[in-house]
Structures are given as structure tokens and as C-alpha cells.
C-alpha positions as CSV (number, residue, x, y, z in Angstrom):
1,M,28.2,-40.8,14.6
2,V,26.3,-37.5,14.7
3,I,24.4,-36.6,11.6
4,N,23.6,-33.0,11.0
5,F,20.6,-32.3,8.8
6,E,20.2,-28.6,9.7
7,Q,21.6,-27.4,6.4
8,V,19.1,-29.4,4.4
9,H,16.3,-27.3,3.0
10,N,13.9,-26.9,0.1
11,Y,15.7,-24.7,-2.4
12,Y,12.5,-22.8,-3.2
13,E,11.6,-21.8,0.3
14,R,14.0,-18.8,0.6
15,L,13.2,-17.7,-2.9
16,V,9.5,-17.8,-2.4
17,F,9.6,-16.2,1.0
18,E,11.8,-13.3,-0.4
19,E,9.5,-12.9,-3.4
20,V,6.3,-12.9,-1.3
21,A,7.9,-10.2,1.0
22,R,8.9,-8.2,-2.0
23,R,5.4,-8.4,-3.6
24,S,3.6,-7.7,-0.3
25,E,4.0,-3.9,-0.9
26,A,1.8,-4.3,-4.0
27,H,-0.8,-6.0,-1.9
28,P,-1.3,-3.8,1.2
29,N,-4.7,-5.4,1.9
30,F,-3.0,-8.8,2.5
31,T,-2.4,-9.6,6.2
32,S,0.7,-11.4,7.4
33,D,-1.4,-14.6,7.7
34,M,-2.6,-14.2,4.1
35,L,1.0,-13.7,2.9
36,A,2.1,-16.9,4.8
37,D,-0.8,-18.7,2.9
38,V,0.5,-17.3,-0.4
39,A,3.9,-18.8,0.4
40,C,2.4,-22.2,1.3
41,V,0.2,-22.3,-1.9
42,A,3.1,-21.3,-4.1
43,L,5.5,-23.8,-2.5
44,N,2.9,-26.6,-2.9
45,R,2.8,-25.8,-6.6
46,L,6.6,-26.1,-7.0
47,P,8.6,-29.3,-7.0
48,A,10.6,-30.1,-3.9
49,R,14.3,-29.5,-4.5
50,Y,16.3,-30.3,-1.4
51,V,19.8,-29.0,-1.1
52,R,22.4,-28.4,1.5
53,H,23.8,-25.2,-0.1
54,D,21.9,-23.0,-2.6
55,V,25.1,-22.2,-4.4
56,D,25.7,-25.9,-5.2
57,M,22.4,-26.1,-7.0
58,M,22.9,-22.9,-8.9
59,F,26.4,-24.0,-10.0
60,Y,25.0,-27.2,-11.7
61,L,22.0,-25.6,-13.4
62,T,22.0,-24.7,-17.1
63,E,20.7,-21.4,-18.3
64,S,17.5,-23.0,-19.5
65,E,17.0,-24.7,-16.1
66,R,17.5,-21.4,-14.3
67,H,14.9,-19.8,-16.7
68,A,12.5,-22.7,-16.1
69,I,12.8,-22.2,-12.3
70,E,12.1,-18.4,-12.6
71,Q,9.1,-19.1,-14.9
72,S,7.8,-21.8,-12.5
73,M,8.1,-19.4,-9.5
74,E,6.4,-16.6,-11.4
75,E,3.5,-18.9,-12.3
76,A,3.2,-20.3,-8.8
77,L,3.3,-16.9,-7.1
78,T,0.8,-15.4,-9.5
79,F,-1.6,-18.3,-8.9
80,A,-1.1,-18.2,-5.1
81,L,-1.8,-14.4,-4.8
82,A,-5.0,-14.7,-6.8
83,F,-6.0,-17.9,-5.0
84,V,-5.6,-16.4,-1.5
85,A,-7.3,-13.2,-2.5
86,E,-10.3,-15.0,-4.0
87,R,-10.7,-17.3,-1.0
88,T,-10.4,-14.5,1.4
89,A,-13.0,-12.4,-0.5
90,R,-15.3,-15.4,-0.6
91,R,-14.9,-16.0,3.1
92,H,-15.7,-12.4,3.9
93,A,-18.8,-12.4,1.6
94,L,-20.2,-15.4,3.5
95,A,-19.6,-13.8,6.9
């Protein structure tokens, strides 16, 4: 039997990657490495939600659960952008 796990992924990954890319225009001083760090920090603040198909998860969520996901993402991304900016500034100040 061949088992295919290629479709399994963390639901938040695509959402966070797309949102970091969208917000990158507002942060022209962030390098691509910094933006990757932002994505990592944000993802580490969100729960792991593994799915095979994003549409399956969205179908089973209530409106309040969708709102909670949006709110959690907003908080995680806001924190991550500030965290990476602060750490980068601190590193440059020490150099």
C-alpha cells in the first residue's frame, strides 16, 4: 500500500504566507529573510491545524470560529512584525 501525505499541510501556512507577502509593501525595510522570520514567528504563535484540503476545514467552521481564526492571525502577525523589527534593530545597534 502506498500512502500519500503530500496533501497534508498546516492550514495556517498559506494564509500566513499570503498575508506576510501582502503586508510586505507596508514594510519596505524588511528583507526577504526578515519576512520569512515574520512568517515563522507568526506560525509558531498559532495552533497547528493540519488538513488535507483547506475547503474541508472552512466548510466545518462556524462563523465565530472563522472570526477567531482571523483575530488570532491578526494578533500573531502584528506581534511577529514588531518582534522581528525590534530584534533586527537591536542586532544592528550592537554591530
